[in-house]
C-alpha positions in Angstrom: -8.5 -9.3 -68.8 -5.3 -10.7 -67.4 -5.4 -12.0 -63.8 -3.3 -9.7 -61.6 -2.2 -12.5 -59.3 0.2 -14.9 -61.0 -0.3 -18.6 -60.3 2.6 -20.9 -59.3 2.6 -22.2 -62.9 2.7 -18.7 -64.4 5.5 -17.8 -61.9 7.6 -20.7 -63.1 7.0 -20.2 -66.8 7.2 -16.4 -67.2 10.2 -15.5 -64.9 13.2 -16.8 -66.8 15.3 -13.7 -66.6 18.3 -14.4 -64.2 18.1 -10.9 -62.8 14.4 -11.3 -62.0 15.0 -14.6 -60.4 17.8 -13.2 -58.3 15.6 -10.4 -57.1 12.9 -12.9 -56.2 15.4 -15.1 -54.4 16.6 -12.1 -52.4 13.0 -11.3 -51.3 12.4 -14.9 -50.4 15.3 -15.0 -48.0 14.7 -11.5 -46.6 13.8 -11.6 -42.9 10.1 -11.1 -42.2 8.7 -11.6 -45.7 5.9 -14.2 -46.0 4.3 -15.9 -49.0 2.0 -13.0 -49.6 4.9 -10.6 -49.9 6.6 -12.8 -52.4 3.5 -12.9 -54.6 3.4 -9.1 -54.6 7.0 -8.9 -55.5 6.8 -11.4 -58.4 3.8 -9.5 -59.8 5.7 -6.2 -59.5 8.8 -7.7 -61.2 6.5 -9.0 -64.0 5.1 -5.5 -64.6 8.4 -3.8 -64.2 9.7 -5.0 -67.6 6.9 -3.1 -69.4 6.6 -0.3 -66.9 10.2 0.7 -67.2 9.7 1.8 -70.8 6.9 4.2 -69.6 8.7 5.7 -66.7 7.9 9.4 -66.3 11.1 11.3 -67.0 9.9 14.8 -66.2 12.9 16.9 -65.3 11.6 20.4 -65.1 8.9 20.3 -62.4 10.6 18.2 -59.7 14.3 18.2 -60.2 15.0 16.0 -57.3 12.6 13.2 -58.4 14.4 11.5 -61.3 12.8 8.6 -63.2 9.6 8.7 -61.2 7.4 5.6 -61.4 4.1 5.1 -59.6 4.0 2.1 -57.2 0.3 1.6 -58.1 -1.7 3.6 -60.6 -4.4 4.7 -58.1 -2.3 5.6 -55.0 -0.2 8.6 -54.1 3.2 6.7 -53.9 6.1 6.5 -56.3 9.7 5.4 -56.6 12.4 7.7 -57.8 16.1 8.4 -57.9 17.4 11.5 -56.2 18.5 14.2 -58.6 21.1 15.6 -56.2 23.1 12.4 -56.0 24.8 10.1 -58.4 24.4 6.9 -56.4 21.5 5.6 -58.5 19.7 4.2 -55.4 15.9 4.0 -55.7 13.7 5.7 -53.1 10.0 5.4 -52.1 7.8 8.4 -51.4 4.4 7.9 -49.8 2.0 10.8 -48.9 0.5 10.3 -45.4 -3.0 11.8 -45.6 -3.4 11.7 -41.8 -0.3 13.9 -41.0 -0.4 15.6 -44.4 3.3 14.9 -44.7 5.3 12.7 -47.1 7.2 9.6 -45.9 10.5 8.7 -47.6 12.2 5.4 -47.5 15.4 4.1 -49.2 14.9 1.0 -51.2 18.7 0.2 -51.0 19.0 -1.1 -54.5 19.9 0.3 -58.0 17.9 -2.4 -59.7 14.6 -1.1 -61.0 12.8 -4.5 -60.9 13.8 -5.2 -57.3 13.1 -1.5 -56.3 9.4 -1.7 -57.6 8.9 -5.1 -55.9 10.3 -3.9 -52.6 8.3 -0.7 -52.9 5.0 -2.5 -53.2 5.7 -4.6 -50.1 6.9 -1.6 -48.2 3.9 0.4 -49.3 1.5 -2.2 -48.0 3.4 -2.3 -44.7 3.7 1.5 -44.2 0.1 2.3 -45.1 -1.0 -0.4 -42.6 1.1 1.2 -39.9 -0.3 4.7 -40.7 -3.9 3.4 -40.5 -3.2 1.6 -37.2 -1.4 4.7 -35.8 1.9 2.8 -35.4 5.4 4.3 -35.7 6.8 3.8 -39.2 10.1 2.6 -37.7 9.6 -0.3 -35.2 12.2 -1.9 -32.9 13.5 -5.4 -32.3 12.8 -7.4 -29.2 16.2 -6.6 -27.7 15.6 -2.9 -28.3 12.2 -3.2 -26.6 13.7 -5.0 -23.6 16.5 -2.4 -23.2 13.9 0.4 -23.2 11.7 -1.5 -20.7 14.6 -2.1 -18.2 15.7 1.5 -18.5 12.2 2.6 -17.8 12.0 0.3 -14.7 15.4 1.4 -13.5 14.1 4.9 -13.1 11.5 3.7 -10.7 13.8 1.9 -8.3 13.4 3.0 -4.7 14.2 1.6 -1.3 10.7 2.3 -0.1 8.1 -0.3 -1.3 5.0 0.8 -3.1 6.6 4.0 -4.3 8.2 2.3 -7.2 10.0 -1.0 -7.3 12.7 -2.2 -4.9 16.2 -3.3 -6.1 15.2 -6.9 -5.5 12.0 -6.5 -7.6 14.0 -5.0 -10.4 16.5 -7.9 -10.3 13.6 -10.3 -10.6 12.1 -8.4 -13.6 15.5 -8.2 -15.2 15.7 -12.0 -14.9 12.2 -12.4 -16.5 13.2 -10.2 -19.4 16.4 -12.2 -19.9 14.4 -15.3 -20.3 12.3 -13.6 -23.0 15.4 -12.5 -24.9 16.7 -16.0 -24.8 13.5 -17.4 -26.1 13.2 -14.9 -29.0 16.8 -15.6 -29.9 16.2 -19.4 -29.9 13.3 -18.8 -32.3 15.7 -16.9 -34.6 13.6 -13.7 -34.3 16.0 -11.5 -32.6 16.7 -9.4 -35.7 13.0 -9.1 -36.7 11.1 -6.0 -35.6 8.3 -6.7 -33.1 5.6 -5.6 -35.4 6.5 -8.3 -37.9 6.6 -11.2 -35.5 3.6 -13.4 -35.8 1.9 -13.3 -32.3 1.1 -17.0 -32.5 4.8 -17.9 -32.8 5.5 -17.2 -29.1 2.6 -19.3 -27.6 4.9 -22.0 -26.3 7.1 -19.6 -24.1 5.9 -21.0 -20.8 6.5 -24.7 -21.8 9.9 -23.7 -23.1 10.8 -22.0 -19.8 9.5 -24.9 -17.8 11.9 -27.3 -19.7 14.8 -24.9 -19.6 17.5 -26.0 -17.0 17.9 -23.7 -14.1 21.2 -21.8 -14.0 21.3 -21.6 -10.2 20.1 -23.5 -7.1 20.9 -26.9 -8.6 21.1 -28.2 -5.0 17.3 -28.0 -4.6 16.6 -30.5 -7.4 13.4 -28.6 -8.1 12.3 -27.0 -11.4 10.7 -23.6 -11.7 7.3 -23.3 -10.2 4.4 -22.8 -12.6 3.5 -19.7 -10.6 6.9 -18.2 -11.3 6.7 -19.1 -15.0 3.3 -17.5 -15.4 4.6 -14.4 -13.6 7.4 -14.3 -16.2 4.8 -14.3 -18.9 2.8 -11.5 -17.2 5.9 -9.3 -17.1 6.6 -9.8 -20.8 3.0 -9.0 -21.7 3.1 -5.9 -19.4 6.2 -4.7 -21.3 4.4 -5.0 -24.6 1.2 -3.3 -23.3 2.8 -0.5 -21.4 5.7 0.3 -23.8 5.4 -1.3 -27.2 1.7 -0.4 -27.7 1.7 2.8 -25.7 4.6 4.2 -27.7 3.2 2.9 -31.0 6.0 0.5 -31.9 3.3 -2.2 -32.4 -0.5 -2.4 -32.3 -2.6 -4.4 -29.9 -3.0 -7.2 -32.4 0.8 -7.7 -32.6 1.2 -8.4 -28.9 2.7 -11.9 -28.4 0.3 -14.7 -27.5 1.5 -16.8 -24.6 -0.2 -19.9 -23.3 0.1 -19.9 -19.5 0.6 -23.1 -17.6 -2.4 -24.5 -15.8 -2.0 -25.8 -12.3 -4.2 -26.5 -9.3 -3.6 -24.0 -6.5 -2.7 -25.9 -3.3 -4.9 -24.7 -0.5 -3.1 -26.9 2.0 -0.3 -25.6 4.1 2.4 -24.9 1.5 5.2 -23.4 3.6 7.9 -25.8 4.6 8.3 -25.7 8.4 9.3 -28.2 11.1 6.9 -31.0 11.7 6.4 -30.2 15.4 8.0 -28.7 18.5 10.2 -31.8 19.0 11.8 -31.5 15.5 12.3 -27.8 16.0 13.6 -28.4 19.5 16.2 -30.9 18.2 17.5 -28.3 15.9 17.7 -25.6 18.5 19.3 -28.0 21.0 22.0 -28.7 18.4 22.7 -25.0 17.8 22.9 -24.1 21.5 24.6 -27.3 22.9 26.8 -28.6 20.1 27.3 -26.1 17.3 28.4 -23.2 19.4 30.4 -25.0 22.2 34.1 -25.4 22.6 33.6 -28.8 24.0 32.2 -30.2 20.8 34.4 -28.1 18.5 37.9 -28.2 20.0 39.6 -27.5 16.6 37.3 -24.6 15.6 38.9 -21.1 16.0 37.3 -18.9 18.8 36.3 -16.3 16.1 34.2 -18.9 14.3 32.5 -20.0 17.5 31.4 -16.4 18.1 30.1 -16.2 14.5 28.1 -19.4 15.2 26.6 -17.8 18.3 25.5 -14.8 16.2 23.8 -17.1 13.7 22.1 -19.0 16.4 20.6 -15.8 17.8 19.5 -14.8 14.3 17.5 -18.0 14.0 15.9 -17.5 17.5 14.9 -13.9 16.8 13.2 -15.0 13.5 11.3 -17.7 15.3 10.2 -15.5 18.2 9.4 -12.2 16.4 8.4 -13.3 12.9 10.4 -10.8 10.9 11.2 -11.3 7.3 14.8 -12.2 6.7 15.5 -9.0 4.9 13.9 -6.9 7.7 16.0 -8.5 10.4 19.3 -8.3 8.5 18.5 -4.7 7.5 17.7 -3.6 11.1 20.1 -1.2 12.8 21.1 -1.1 16.5 19.4 2.3 17.1 16.1 0.7 16.0 16.1 -1.6 19.0 15.3 -0.1 22.3 13.7 -0.7 25.7 10.4 1.1 26.1 10.1 3.5 29.1 6.7 1.9 29.8 8.3 -1.5 30.5 8.5 -2.6 34.1 11.8 -4.0 35.5 10.8 -7.6 34.7 9.8 -6.7 31.1 13.1 -4.8 30.6 14.9 -8.1 31.0 12.8 -9.9 28.5 11.4 -7.5 25.9 12.6 -4.9 23.4 10.9 -2.7 20.8 12.3 -3.6 17.4 11.6 -1.1 14.6 11.1 -2.1 11.0 11.5 1.2 9.1 9.5 2.0 6.0 12.4 1.4 3.5 13.2 -1.9 5.2 9.6 -3.2 5.1 8.0 -5.1 2.3 4.8 -3.1 2.7 6.5 0.3 2.8 5.1 1.0 6.2 7.0 1.4 9.4 6.1 -0.9 12.3 7.4 -1.3 15.9 7.2 -4.8 17.3 7.5 -5.6 21.0 9.5 -8.8 20.9 10.7 -11.1 23.7 14.2 -10.9 22.3 16.2 -8.9 24.9 18.5 -11.8 25.8 19.2 -12.5 22.2 20.2 -8.9 21.5 22.6 -9.1 24.5 24.1 -12.3 23.3 24.7 -10.9 19.9 26.5 -7.8 21.3 28.7 -10.0 23.5 29.7 -12.2 20.6 30.6 -9.1 18.5 32.7 -7.7 21.3 34.7 -10.9 21.4 35.3 -10.2 17.7 36.6 -6.7 18.7 33.4 -5.1 17.3 31.3 -2.7 19.4 28.0 -1.7 18.0 27.5 2.0 17.1 23.9 3.3 16.9 24.0 3.4 13.1 25.5 -0.1 12.8 23.4 -3.0 11.6 22.5 -5.5 14.3 24.1 -8.2 12.2 27.3 -6.6 11.0 29.4 -8.0 8.2 32.8 -6.7 9.3 34.7 -8.3 6.4 37.3 -6.0 4.9 36.3 -3.3 7.5 33.1 -2.4 5.7 30.6 -2.9 8.6 27.8 -3.6 6.1 24.8 -5.9 6.9 25.3 -9.7 6.7 23.8 -11.1 3.6 21.0 -13.6 3.3 23.1 -16.1 1.5 25.6 -16.3 4.4 22.7 -17.2 6.7 21.2 -19.5 4.2 24.4 -21.5 3.8 24.9 -21.8 7.6 21.3 -22.9 8.0 21.7 -25.7 5.4 24.9 -26.9 6.9 23.6 -27.0 10.5 20.4 -28.8 9.4 22.6 -31.5 7.9 25.0 -31.7 10.8 22.2 -31.9 13.3 20.6 -34.8 11.6 17.3 -33.0 11.2 17.8 -32.7 7.5 17.4 -36.5 7.1 13.9 -36.2 8.6 13.1 -33.2 6.4 14.2 -35.1 3.3 11.8 -38.0 4.2 9.0 -35.5 4.5 9.9 -33.7 1.3 10.6 -30.4 3.1 13.2 -27.7 2.4 13.7 -25.3 5.4 15.0 -21.8 4.6 15.5 -18.7 6.9 12.0 -17.6 5.8 10.6 -20.8 7.2 11.1 -19.5 10.7 8.7 -16.6 10.0 6.1 -19.2 9.1 7.0 -21.2 12.2 6.4 -18.1 14.2 2.9 -17.6 12.7 2.1 -21.3 13.0 3.0 -21.4 16.7 1.1 -18.3 17.5 -2.1 -19.5 15.8 -2.1 -22.9 17.5 -1.8 -21.1 20.8 -4.8 -18.9 20.1 -3.2 -15.5 19.3 -5.6 -13.1 17.6 -5.2 -13.2 13.8 -5.6 -9.4 13.7 -2.8 -8.9 16.2 -0.6 -11.4 14.4 -1.2 -9.6 11.1 -0.1 -6.3 12.7 2.9 -7.9 14.3 4.1 -9.5 11.1 3.4 -6.6 8.8 1.0 -8.5 6.6 -2.8 -8.7 6.0 -5.4 -10.8 7.8 -6.4 -12.2 4.4 -2.9 -13.4 3.7 -2.6 -15.1 7.1 -6.0 -16.8 6.6 -5.2 -18.0 3.1 -1.8 -19.4 4.2 -2.5 -20.8 7.6 -6.3 -21.2 7.6 -6.1 -25.0 7.4 -5.0 -25.4 11.0 -7.9 -27.2 12.7 -9.0 -27.5 16.3 -7.7 -31.0 16.7 -4.2 -30.0 15.9 -4.6 -27.1 18.3 -5.4 -29.4 21.2 -2.7 -31.9 20.3 0.1 -29.4 19.8 -0.6 -27.3 22.9 -0.5 -30.4 25.1 2.6 -31.8 23.4 4.5 -28.6 23.6 4.0 -27.8 27.2 7.1 -29.6 28.4 9.6 -28.3 25.8 8.6 -24.7 25.1 11.3 -23.5 27.5 14.1 -25.7 26.2 13.5 -24.5 22.7 13.6 -20.8 23.8 10.2 -20.3 22.2 7.9 -17.6 23.5 4.2 -18.1 23.0 3.5 -14.4 23.8 2.7 -12.0 21.0 2.7 -8.4 22.1 0.8 -5.7 20.1 2.8 -3.4 17.8 3.6 0.1 19.1 1.5 2.7 17.4 3.6 5.2 15.5 
């Protein structure tokens, strides 16, 4: 009995027909075919020369099935030409026993040899999909990414935990872009996701780690391993929750991605000022140099007022612990003096509301903050810019082009970086390997409260975070540092406009 699988020698000796070789070459270069597919095709072409003479040419029973030929003798699948067209194109018909319906596919060729070869490969692929419960038509990586982003976009909301915020969607969109770039670099962009070998993508995290950053070149830092692994998690989530769920691919076709290993740093990982003196030097520069006419004779008055507004922004962050987004998104009507305050408290304190859609946690909180004087200074500065706050205005108004929108984080970030350099503090930070951002002042707030003995539960309420998060981030602070810092700070707390009081949040 003749062996049904041709050897390499037999393949070379028996297939001399130019048409047969051309068909084999076409299959070899076809996207997605592997060595096993080619062997199936060569065997089919070998048999086609003799099978063609025995093609069933029934014309009475099924008029639309011309020149029927079984793909295999023992399966319910055959190739045929349509009787209602003159194109001469071959088609494949497979009967799906699960759905009790036939499946039709165009073989896109008029050549019988190539049609039978393609049909056998296609039959094996289609039957496998039917058995695994997959769709017969899959999608490419780009199509999957488009569907995923469209799905995510429908869940965007301004209220956290009820969907995803616009900023979260932006991050996820960036993660998906990285995956598209990777697949394109592997030359797999035109291959459907069910035909991509899962092991091919194992090196994604290493590739992303080596990829040059397109922004933030000034930091000189690469992507963090945590961010890269988060990117991998988002990609795998897309495949699980969309590709598998909607049957575009089975579980065993989900990409394999080797995550990067790194040792979590349990030490204090947030960049803040070294001590009160370093912080005090920066605040002194803002109050006594950066905002004064004496030291800036050539700076326009409007710019000096903008500098005063920025200075108060920094001081509120350091004294109330808001997230940058929360403070910039706060409106004037959300800041008020509580009727329960006495006369002295009215001069010092205000209630500042972080509404639900402006909070990371999706929960409203009202913070009693020692920031009354900072609010008054901000309003005075804006009035000198011919802007009077209306109740629905943001506290930090961007009045450019008459829009009265909120100032952006990048505006504040750029001013912060410039003032750190001009004050000379940045040189010290560079020696310590630190990079201060507006968010650092939230950490500075937490740090100062903890070393002055504020209850961790009260601090968590005030900052809109969990006790566990504070403990994991700041739990390293030891008693020796407590004693040293409290003593060292006593003489300069006032000059840095730092309040060590933390009031409880107002119950809503």
